[in-house]
C-alpha positions in Angstrom: -34.4 101.1 92.6 -37.3 98.7 91.3 -38.6 101.4 89.3 -35.7 101.4 87.3 -36.3 97.9 86.0 -38.8 97.1 83.3 -42.4 95.9 84.9 -42.6 93.0 82.2 -41.3 89.6 82.7 -37.6 89.3 82.3 -35.2 86.0 82.3 -33.6 85.7 85.6 -30.1 85.9 83.8 -31.4 89.5 82.5 -32.5 90.1 85.9 -29.1 89.6 87.1 -27.5 91.6 84.6 -29.7 94.7 85.4 -29.0 94.3 89.0 -25.3 94.0 88.8 -25.1 97.2 86.3 -26.8 99.1 88.9 -24.5 98.0 91.8 -21.1 98.4 90.1 -19.9 102.0 90.5 -19.5 104.6 87.8 -16.2 105.0 86.1 -16.5 108.9 86.3 -16.6 108.6 90.1 -13.0 107.3 90.4 -10.7 110.0 91.1 -7.7 111.2 93.0 -9.6 114.4 93.9 -11.2 115.0 97.0 -14.5 113.3 97.5 -13.9 111.0 94.6 -13.8 107.2 95.0 -10.2 105.7 95.0 -9.0 102.8 92.7 -8.8 100.8 95.7 -12.2 101.4 96.6 -13.8 100.9 93.5 -11.7 97.5 92.9 -12.9 96.3 96.4 -16.6 97.3 95.3 -16.3 95.4 92.0 -15.0 92.5 93.6 -17.6 92.1 96.2 -20.3 92.8 93.4 -18.8 90.0 91.3 -18.5 87.5 94.4 -22.2 88.1 95.3 -23.5 87.4 91.6 -21.3 84.3 90.8 -21.7 82.9 94.5 -25.4 83.0 95.1 -26.8 79.7 96.9 -29.6 78.1 97.6 -30.7 75.5 100.4 -32.9 72.3 99.6 -33.3 70.0 102.7 -29.8 70.9 103.9 -27.8 70.8 100.7 -26.5 73.9 99.3 -25.9 74.3 95.7 -24.6 77.3 93.6 -27.7 79.3 91.7 -26.5 81.1 88.7 -28.9 81.6 86.1 -28.2 79.9 82.7 -27.0 82.5 80.3 -25.3 85.0 83.1 -21.8 85.9 82.0 -20.0 88.3 84.6 -17.3 89.5 82.2 -20.2 90.3 79.7 -21.6 92.5 82.1 -18.4 94.4 83.3 -17.7 94.7 79.4 -21.2 96.2 78.7 -20.6 98.6 81.9 -17.4 99.9 80.4 -18.7 100.5 76.9 -21.7 102.3 78.0 
């Protein structure tokens, strides 16, 4: 997986976008046919990815704070995944 990402320095928001795109299901895999991912499974996977990407926390001295990089927008990533 790491080999798919550029080796140069990227900002944290772009790194999170690339990771989210890699974890989202391919739309072509959603099918009613045998062996295809059902819509329910796809939406569950999307929900889990969105939750993990938007609810990342860090601990500092017993205090927990949300850690979402500046410039990261979940809707932008989902739309980019749909278009590509």
